[in-house]
N, C-alpha and C positions, 0 to 999 in steps of 0.2 A: 441639601449641601453640607450642611455642619455634620451629619451623619456620614458622609462619603468623608470630608477632612478626618473625621475621629478615626475611621477605619483606616484611611492611608498611614495615619499617624501610628495607628496600632501595628499596622503590617511593618513600619518602618522599625520600630522597637523589637519586634519580634525576630524580625531577620537578623537584626544586629545581634541579637541574643544568640540565634543559633551560630552565627559566624564565630561568636568569642567561646561560647559555653558548650556547642555540641557539633565542633567542626566536622562530623562524619557527615552531617546533613547539607552543611555549606554548599559544598562544590554542585551537588545535582539541584539545589534550590537555586543557585544562581545561573545555572547552566539553561533550565528547563523553565524557570518563571511561574508567575501566578498571574492569574486574569480573573477579572469579575464578572460573576454570572449570578444574575437575580433569579433565575429559573430553577437552581438547586436550593433546598432547604439549608444546608449548611457549608460542607466543603467535598470536593471530590477530585480526583486524579485520573488522568487519560493513560494510555498504554505507553505514551511517549515522555511521560513526566510531568505534564503540565498540570498545574494546581489550577481549580477553579474555586472561589469562594464567593459567599453571599454576604455583602456588608452587613447586613441586619444580623446575621450569626457573630460575625466578627466583633461586632460592638457588645455582646453579651459576654465576653471571655475576659479573663484576666490575662497578663502578659504571660503567665506561666502556661495556663491553658491554651493559649492560642500559640505557643512555641510547640507544646504538644501535639495540637491538632496538625499544624504543617507538617512536623517530623512523623507523624501518623501516615500522612498521606505519601510522603518521601517512602517510606517504608513499603508500602502497597506498589509502588512503582519500582524499588531497586528488588522486591521480591518477585516481581513479574505477576503478580496476581491477576491482572488482567488478561494476558495471554496464557495463562496456565490454566484459565476457566473450562475450556474444551466444552464437553456435553453436561457438564455438570450444574445443578440450578443454582443460578446466580445469587440470590437471598441468602441461601445457605452456605456458599463459597465465601460469600463476604463476611459472613458471622463468623466462620473458621477463620479466616484471614485475620480479621479483628482480633480474635482472641490469642491467635499468635502474636501479633504485633504489639499489644498493649500490656500482655506479660514482659515480652522482651523491651519496651519501653518503660516499663515499671522496673524492671531491673538494672535500667540504665540511668536512672536518676529522675525520670519525668514525674509531672505531676498530671494525673489523668483527669478527664473531665466528668464531672458528675454524671452518671447514669452511662458511662461507657462500659462495655463487657469487660471483665476482670476475671480471669479464670487462674489461680496461680497453678503454674506448671506447665501451660500451653506451650511456653518457649520451648520445653523439652520435647516436644512433638513435631511432626510434620504438620503442615496444613491440611495434606491430604488424609491423614491419619484423624486429625480433628473433625473433618467434614464427614468421615465416615461414621463417626461415634455421635454425631447429630442425629436427631429426630427429622423426619423427612418432612415435617410440619415448621421445620426451624427452629423448634424449641420457643416459639413465641407464647406457648402456655405456661412456660416456666419448668417445663418437664426435661428441659435440655440437661447438658452436662455440667453446668454450674450457673450460679446466678452473676449478673453483672453489678458492677461497682453502684452504689447507690440503691441496690434493691431491684434493679431490672434484670430480666432474665437473659439468657443466651439469645434471644430472639430479638428483633429489630424494633419492638414497640416503644423502648425507651432510650435508644442508643442513638445519640446526636449525630454520630457518623456513620450511621447504618446506610448502605447503598452508596457508598462513595467510590466505588471502583468502576471505572469505564463506563461514566453515566450516559454515553450516547450510544452503547450497546455497539461499538464497531468492532469488538473481540470476535462478534458471529461472522463479519465479513473480511477477515483477515486471512490472506494465502499463507500458506507454509513458510514461503520464502520471506514475506513480511514477519511472520511470527518469529524465525531466525534472527533474521536482521534485528528486531526490536529486542529479543533475547541476549543477542551479544552486546548491544549498546547498553543494555541495562548491567551488564556483568562487567562491563568496562568500567561504568559510573560506582559500582560496588567498590572495585579495585582501586580508582581514585580517591574515593571517599575515606577508605579504610587508610590509605597511603597518609593523607592530608591529618587525619586524626591521629595516627601514630606518631608523624612528625611534632605533633602539638603535644603529646603525652596525653590525650584525652580520647582513648579507644575504649569504652567500657567491654569487659568480658563477653557479655552477650550479642554485641555487633561484632567483636572480634572473632566469634566462632561462627557467626551468620556470614561475615564476609568471607573466612576461610572456606566456608562449605560452597559459598557461590563460586567462586574464583576458581578453586581446585575442581573443574569440572571435564566435559569432554569436550570443551572448545580447544580446536589446535592452538598450542602456545603462541605460535606466531600470528596468530588471528587476534589473540588477546595483546600482545606487544605492540603490533602494528596499529590497532586500535587507540591504545594508550598513548603513542606517540603521537599518531594523527590529531588527535584530539587536543594533545598540549599545544599543537600548531595552530589549529582553529580556534579553541575556545579557551585558551590559557587566561587566567585572571590574575592581577596582581594589585599590591597595595601600594604601587608606586604614585598614584595619585588617588585622590576621592571621588567617588561616585556623587555626580550634583545633586541627583535625586534625594540622597540621603545626608549629604553635608549641609551645616556644619554639625549639626547635632548627633548623627549616626554615620560611621566612617566605614562603608563596606567596599570591597574589593571591585574593581572595574574589570571589564571583558576586554583581553587584548586581542586584536584581530592581527596577530603577528602571522607573515606568510611563511617565515621559516624559523628554526630552531637556532638557538646557540650551539654551542660545541656539545659534543657528546663523546663519553668514554664508553669503549666496550672493554671490559677485563675477561682475557680467558685463564681459565684455570689449566695450567700445563703440568699438574701432577701426573704420576703415571698412571693413574686411573682413568684418565681422559684419553680416548681413541679417537684415532685418525676418521673414523665414521661418524662419530659425534661431530667433529670439527667440520665435516663436510655438509652433515645435516643441518648445521647450524649457520654454517657461511652465507649459503645462497639465500637464506630466507633474511637473514639481518642485513645482507647488502640491499637486497630489493626494499626494505622497510626504511633503511636512511636515505635511500634515493628519493623517496615518497616526501620525507621530512625535512629534506634540504639543510641540514646541519651546517652551520659555518665551518666547522672542522671535526672530524673524527680521530679520535686517538684509540689505538689498539694497544693495550697493554698484555703481555703475557707474563704471567704471575705464579711462582709458587711459593715459597716464602718471603720472596721479593720479587719487584719487578726484573726481569731478565732481558725484556726487550719492550722497546717503545715506539711504535709506528705511528706516523702522522700522515693524515689522508686531508688534503684540502679539497677535495673532489668527491662527493659521496659515490660517484660510479667508480671510483677507483679501489675502494675499501674492499681489502682481500685480508681473510683470516687463514692464517695457516696452521698446521700441526706441529708442536715443538713438545720436546720431553724436558722434564724438570724432576725436581726431587719432591720435598715434602710439600703441604698446603697450607697456606694463611691469606685468604683473600683480603684480610685488613690491610695487608701491605700495598695494595693498590689505592687504596683510600689515603693511606700516610703518603704515599708517592705523588698523587696529583696535588694534595695539600702543599706539600714541599716545593712542589714545581709552580706553584700559583695558576694551576688549571681550574677553572671555575665553570663546571659543566652544566647543561640543563639535566643532564640523567645519566647515571651510571649503570650500565647493564653488564651483567656479570655472568658469565656461564662456567658452570661450576657442577660436580658431582652432589655437593652440600657437605661432603667430610672436610670440613674445613672451620677454623673459629669465625665467628662473624662479629662485626662491630657490633655494640649495642644500639646506636642510633647514628644517623648519617644526617649532615647539614644539606646535602643533595639528594634529591629523590632517586631512589635506587630500585633496580628491578635484578631479581635473583632469578635466572634461567636454570633450574634444578633439574637434573636427571633422576635423583633420588625422590621415590614419591612421597616416602614419609618425614623428609626433612624440609624444614620452612625457615627462614630467616627470621630473626627477630625483630628487625627492621627493615623499612622499604615493603616492596611486593614479592611476593615468590608466585613465579611461573612454572608448574610442572611441565617436563616433556620427555618422550620415551622415542628411541631410534628404532625404527621397524627394520 
């Protein structure tokens, strides 16, 4: 019993450290949770992001090492390593994933556990390329691509986190529809994680690059936006009151089961480069999304270098975005406008071609739906879209 109490205390401290020092990992950790499992040797993660831990293993780690281990598992989930396995050899694929993750974590300031695989430069490659370069025997004889930290090889003989992806082997049983659903959810989690870390000014370059490559994918922009907004409705977490499991020593945010969103601002770039076709394409999707989220009010701002028109809709089903023509472009004007008006939205969604000055940061979560692929906002989250 004493060991279990020590384990719980260690996990509480590590989770608090992650929330404060590594916010990129905080939202997926709080959303998907952790469960004890004495049948696994150390730690493991499932395809839906749940982390399993053996308390005996947790007891052997320092706080920095435990923080590393938890975030290591989260990166397996956020990278979709389980659902990307396909027909590959599981242990070899796990090694390739560990090599990429550990180099990424090392670059992001983590302390690796002794014996974990560490091959500098792995973060610059894809896991598929790393896998292809590993010998078929998984490098267990030390003949692999590089040696692990502490003298271990790229094989599994000395790695304490070996075999930590999809411990139940459920990936083999997933249908294509289930894989697509899990993939869409984990990409949403990456987008949210990056936004939280950006707002706190704690998004290391290696993780920023990973998030950009993950979110800027083939997933339709409206699907990403819909999942982002509906997740805020279902699983938003707040610092407004402490979670009793961690108080008074550890103050972690609580999950708020809010049934509806607060106010939402939709800002439309009305510079000459925004076409009626783009507005038509955008209008139907955004209307369907806000109807699902039940915001208390929707503000639609038409902005060029200033807000030219401000429409207010108290019913989501009444939201209508129309095409308007304007002059130059400065989407910062909309953010200044809502601050001056005292509007405090839950999220600001901006439709733009991207040829605008951007704010360096925003106090409110911001989503930029951008029709120019090579442009991304320096703050908030950018979702690229094309009009066919």
